[in-house]
PDB file as gemmi writes it, atoms N, CA and C in Angstrom:
CRYST1    1.000    1.000    1.000  90.00  90.00  90.00 P 1                      
ATOM      1  N   UNK A   1     -13.853  -8.137  13.582  1.00  0.00           N  
ATOM      2  CA  UNK A   1     -13.110  -7.379  12.317  1.00  0.00           C  
ATOM      3  C   UNK A   1     -11.252  -7.770  12.816  1.00  0.00           C  
ATOM      4  N   UNK A   2     -10.393  -7.773  12.632  1.00  0.00           N  
ATOM      5  CA  UNK A   2      -8.852  -8.224  11.664  1.00  0.00           C  
ATOM      6  C   UNK A   2      -8.240  -6.406  11.897  1.00  0.00           C  
ATOM      7  N   UNK A   3      -7.438  -5.960  13.039  1.00  0.00           N  
ATOM      8  CA  UNK A   3      -6.565  -5.489  12.562  1.00  0.00           C  
ATOM      9  C   UNK A   3      -5.783  -4.989  11.621  1.00  0.00           C  
ATOM     10  N   UNK A   4      -5.489  -4.263  10.506  1.00  0.00           N  
ATOM     11  CA  UNK A   4      -4.506  -4.154  10.117  1.00  0.00           C  
ATOM     12  C   UNK A   4      -3.340  -3.874  11.078  1.00  0.00           C  
ATOM     13  N   UNK A   5      -2.083  -3.940  10.242  1.00  0.00           N  
ATOM     14  CA  UNK A   5      -0.947  -4.254  10.611  1.00  0.00           C  
ATOM     15  C   UNK A   5       0.006  -3.114  10.642  1.00  0.00           C  
ATOM     16  N   UNK A   6      -0.764  -1.971   9.264  1.00  0.00           N  
ATOM     17  CA  UNK A   6      -0.300  -1.257   8.831  1.00  0.00           C  
ATOM     18  C   UNK A   6      -1.390   0.437   9.324  1.00  0.00           C  
ATOM     19  N   UNK A   7      -1.105   1.691   9.621  1.00  0.00           N  
ATOM     20  CA  UNK A   7      -1.521   3.034   9.658  1.00  0.00           C  
ATOM     21  C   UNK A   7      -1.730   3.010   8.974  1.00  0.00           C  
ATOM     22  N   UNK A   8      -2.560   3.959   9.048  1.00  0.00           N  
ATOM     23  CA  UNK A   8      -3.190   5.047   7.704  1.00  0.00           C  
ATOM     24  C   UNK A   8      -2.157   5.612   6.965  1.00  0.00           C  
ATOM     25  N   UNK A   9      -1.399   6.298   8.161  1.00  0.00           N  
ATOM     26  CA  UNK A   9      -0.140   6.822   7.741  1.00  0.00           C  
ATOM     27  C   UNK A   9       0.880   6.424   6.749  1.00  0.00           C  
ATOM     28  N   UNK A  10       1.087   5.110   7.314  1.00  0.00           N  
ATOM     29  CA  UNK A  10       2.175   3.885   6.729  1.00  0.00           C  
ATOM     30  C   UNK A  10       1.499   3.166   5.003  1.00  0.00           C  
ATOM     31  N   UNK A  11       0.189   2.846   4.821  1.00  0.00           N  
ATOM     32  CA  UNK A  11      -0.432   2.749   3.541  1.00  0.00           C  
ATOM     33  C   UNK A  11      -0.889   4.167   2.802  1.00  0.00           C  
ATOM     34  N   UNK A  12      -0.351   5.454   3.050  1.00  0.00           N  
ATOM     35  CA  UNK A  12      -0.886   6.193   2.466  1.00  0.00           C  
ATOM     36  C   UNK A  12       1.256   6.852   1.648  1.00  0.00           C  
ATOM     37  N   UNK A  13       1.867   6.322   3.000  1.00  0.00           N  
ATOM     38  CA  UNK A  13       3.119   6.609   2.254  1.00  0.00           C  
ATOM     39  C   UNK A  13       3.842   5.415   1.176  1.00  0.00           C  
ATOM     40  N   UNK A  14       3.398   3.622   1.522  1.00  0.00           N  
ATOM     41  CA  UNK A  14       3.371   3.328  -0.268  1.00  0.00           C  
ATOM     42  C   UNK A  14       2.881   3.393  -0.723  1.00  0.00           C  
ATOM     43  N   UNK A  15       1.605   4.631  -1.022  1.00  0.00           N  
ATOM     44  CA  UNK A  15       1.291   4.812  -2.377  1.00  0.00           C  
ATOM     45  C   UNK A  15       1.779   6.158  -2.855  1.00  0.00           C  
ATOM     46  N   UNK A  16       2.275   6.881  -1.843  1.00  0.00           N  
ATOM     47  CA  UNK A  16       3.352   7.421  -3.106  1.00  0.00           C  
ATOM     48  C   UNK A  16       4.771   6.965  -3.579  1.00  0.00           C  
ATOM     49  N   UNK A  17       5.219   6.591  -2.947  1.00  0.00           N  
ATOM     50  CA  UNK A  17       5.630   5.071  -3.273  1.00  0.00           C  
ATOM     51  C   UNK A  17       6.092   4.325  -4.208  1.00  0.00           C  
ATOM     52  N   UNK A  18       4.412   4.302  -4.617  1.00  0.00           N  
ATOM     53  CA  UNK A  18       3.960   4.091  -5.480  1.00  0.00           C  
ATOM     54  C   UNK A  18       4.149   4.778  -7.187  1.00  0.00           C  
ATOM     55  N   UNK A  19       3.533   5.909  -6.344  1.00  0.00           N  
ATOM     56  CA  UNK A  19       3.138   6.871  -7.519  1.00  0.00           C  
ATOM     57  C   UNK A  19       4.829   8.108  -7.499  1.00  0.00           C  
ATOM     58  N   UNK A  20       5.589   7.380  -7.239  1.00  0.00           N  
ATOM     59  CA  UNK A  20       7.323   7.804  -7.730  1.00  0.00           C  
ATOM     60  C   UNK A  20       7.675   7.142  -7.944  1.00  0.00           C  
ATOM     61  N   UNK A  21       7.572   5.404  -8.250  1.00  0.00           N  
ATOM     62  CA  UNK A  21       8.138   5.357  -9.495  1.00  0.00           C  
ATOM     63  C   UNK A  21       8.315   3.694  -8.867  1.00  0.00           C  
ATOM     64  N   UNK A  22       7.881   2.984  -8.362  1.00  0.00           N  
ATOM     65  CA  UNK A  22       8.916   2.375  -7.361  1.00  0.00           C  
ATOM     66  C   UNK A  22       7.432   1.395  -7.295  1.00  0.00           C  
ATOM     67  N   UNK A  23       8.162   0.175  -8.625  1.00  0.00           N  
ATOM     68  CA  UNK A  23       7.275  -0.730  -8.900  1.00  0.00           C  
ATOM     69  C   UNK A  23       6.016  -1.727  -7.636  1.00  0.00           C  
ATOM     70  N   UNK A  24       5.045  -1.564  -7.804  1.00  0.00           N  
ATOM     71  CA  UNK A  24       3.871  -2.654  -6.800  1.00  0.00           C  
ATOM     72  C   UNK A  24       4.396  -3.921  -5.890  1.00  0.00           C  
ATOM     73  N   UNK A  25       4.918  -5.457  -7.132  1.00  0.00           N  
ATOM     74  CA  UNK A  25       5.767  -6.297  -6.321  1.00  0.00           C  
ATOM     75  C   UNK A  25       7.273  -6.004  -5.867  1.00  0.00           C  
ATOM     76  N   UNK A  26       8.377  -4.721  -5.854  1.00  0.00           N  
ATOM     77  CA  UNK A  26       9.349  -5.045  -5.264  1.00  0.00           C  
ATOM     78  C   UNK A  26       8.519  -4.397  -3.547  1.00  0.00           C  
ATOM     79  N   UNK A  27       7.158  -3.554  -3.856  1.00  0.00           N  
ATOM     80  CA  UNK A  27       6.575  -2.522  -2.848  1.00  0.00           C  
ATOM     81  C   UNK A  27       6.173  -3.739  -1.705  1.00  0.00           C  
ATOM     82  N   UNK A  28       5.235  -4.330  -2.931  1.00  0.00           N  
ATOM     83  CA  UNK A  28       5.159  -5.245  -1.588  1.00  0.00           C  
ATOM     84  C   UNK A  28       5.734  -6.530  -0.226  1.00  0.00           C  
ATOM     85  N   UNK A  29       7.202  -7.108  -2.097  1.00  0.00           N  
ATOM     86  CA  UNK A  29       8.163  -7.676  -0.886  1.00  0.00           C  
ATOM     87  C   UNK A  29       8.829  -7.188   0.410  1.00  0.00           C  
ATOM     88  N   UNK A  30       9.040  -5.993   0.077  1.00  0.00           N  
ATOM     89  CA  UNK A  30       9.737  -4.790   0.638  1.00  0.00           C  
ATOM     90  C   UNK A  30       9.139  -5.253   2.211  1.00  0.00           C  
ATOM     91  N   UNK A  31       7.744  -4.534   2.147  1.00  0.00           N  
ATOM     92  CA  UNK A  31       6.447  -4.975   4.014  1.00  0.00           C  
ATOM     93  C   UNK A  31       5.985  -5.946   3.814  1.00  0.00           C  
ATOM     94  N   UNK A  32       6.146  -7.096   3.289  1.00  0.00           N  
ATOM     95  CA  UNK A  32       5.474  -8.255   3.290  1.00  0.00           C  
ATOM     96  C   UNK A  32       3.921  -8.812   3.100  1.00  0.00           C  
ATOM     97  N   UNK A  33       3.836  -7.778   2.114  1.00  0.00           N  
ATOM     98  CA  UNK A  33       2.306  -7.905   2.180  1.00  0.00           C  
ATOM     99  C   UNK A  33       1.722  -8.541   0.311  1.00  0.00           C  
ATOM    100  N   UNK A  34      -0.078  -8.780   0.141  1.00  0.00           N  
ATOM    101  CA  UNK A  34       0.069  -9.074  -1.625  1.00  0.00           C  
ATOM    102  C   UNK A  34      -0.460  -8.470  -2.616  1.00  0.00           C  
ATOM    103  N   UNK A  35      -0.079  -7.564  -3.754  1.00  0.00           N  
ATOM    104  CA  UNK A  35      -0.536  -6.760  -4.279  1.00  0.00           C  
ATOM    105  C   UNK A  35      -1.470  -6.793  -4.324  1.00  0.00           C  
ATOM    106  N   UNK A  36      -2.518  -7.784  -3.339  1.00  0.00           N  
ATOM    107  CA  UNK A  36      -4.211  -7.208  -4.301  1.00  0.00           C  
ATOM    108  C   UNK A  36      -4.141  -6.179  -3.380  1.00  0.00           C  
ATOM    109  N   UNK A  37      -3.873  -6.780  -1.828  1.00  0.00           N  
ATOM    110  CA  UNK A  37      -4.301  -6.078  -0.757  1.00  0.00           C  
ATOM    111  C   UNK A  37      -3.339  -4.674  -0.553  1.00  0.00           C  
ATOM    112  N   UNK A  38      -2.478  -3.960  -1.738  1.00  0.00           N  
ATOM    113  CA  UNK A  38      -1.966  -2.724  -2.465  1.00  0.00           C  
ATOM    114  C   UNK A  38      -3.177  -2.318  -2.777  1.00  0.00           C  
ATOM    115  N   UNK A  39      -3.751  -2.685  -4.076  1.00  0.00           N  
ATOM    116  CA  UNK A  39      -4.633  -2.587  -5.214  1.00  0.00           C  
ATOM    117  C   UNK A  39      -5.518  -2.123  -4.517  1.00  0.00           C  
ATOM    118  N   UNK A  40      -6.345  -2.825  -2.799  1.00  0.00           N  
ATOM    119  CA  UNK A  40      -7.773  -2.811  -2.162  1.00  0.00           C  
ATOM    120  C   UNK A  40      -6.719  -1.203  -1.838  1.00  0.00           C  
ATOM    121  N   UNK A  41      -5.913  -1.009  -0.937  1.00  0.00           N  
ATOM    122  CA  UNK A  41      -6.194   0.458   0.021  1.00  0.00           C  
ATOM    123  C   UNK A  41      -5.437   1.959  -1.020  1.00  0.00           C  
ATOM    124  N   UNK A  42      -4.654   1.061  -2.564  1.00  0.00           N  
ATOM    125  CA  UNK A  42      -5.503   2.297  -3.559  1.00  0.00           C  
ATOM    126  C   UNK A  42      -6.465   2.775  -4.136  1.00  0.00           C  
ATOM    127  N   UNK A  43      -6.822   1.704  -4.312  1.00  0.00           N  
ATOM    128  CA  UNK A  43      -8.632   2.110  -3.814  1.00  0.00           C  
ATOM    129  C   UNK A  43      -9.590   3.054  -3.185  1.00  0.00           C  
ATOM    130  N   UNK A  44      -8.751   2.981  -2.370  1.00  0.00           N  
ATOM    131  CA  UNK A  44      -9.627   3.281  -0.876  1.00  0.00           C  
ATOM    132  C   UNK A  44      -9.181   4.356  -0.914  1.00  0.00           C  
ATOM    133  N   UNK A  45      -6.849   4.477  -0.804  1.00  0.00           N  
ATOM    134  CA  UNK A  45      -6.655   6.265   0.034  1.00  0.00           C  
ATOM    135  C   UNK A  45      -6.535   6.854  -1.341  1.00  0.00           C  
ATOM    136  N   UNK A  46      -6.712   6.509  -2.548  1.00  0.00           N  
ATOM    137  CA  UNK A  46      -6.079   6.472  -3.871  1.00  0.00           C  
ATOM    138  C   UNK A  46      -6.189   8.547  -3.416  1.00  0.00           C  
ATOM    139  N   UNK A  47      -7.419   8.787  -3.799  1.00  0.00           N  
ATOM    140  CA  UNK A  47      -7.583   9.931  -3.868  1.00  0.00           C  
ATOM    141  C   UNK A  47      -7.902  11.007  -3.162  1.00  0.00           C  
ATOM    142  N   UNK A  48      -7.480  10.059  -1.902  1.00  0.00           N  
ATOM    143  CA  UNK A  48      -6.463  11.809  -0.360  1.00  0.00           C  
ATOM    144  C   UNK A  48      -5.513  11.996  -1.507  1.00  0.00           C  
TER     145      UNK A  48                                                      
END                                                                             
């Protein structure tokens, strides 16, 4: 299985940026990932 280039703490920081008002498309462009990946991470880490 392929290792993610983002650590769990980086993913949590991105989710918090989104909750603070930054749009998903801006986040994905800034960090170089797809919006689908962000939504998967939010489903996995969102309640933590």
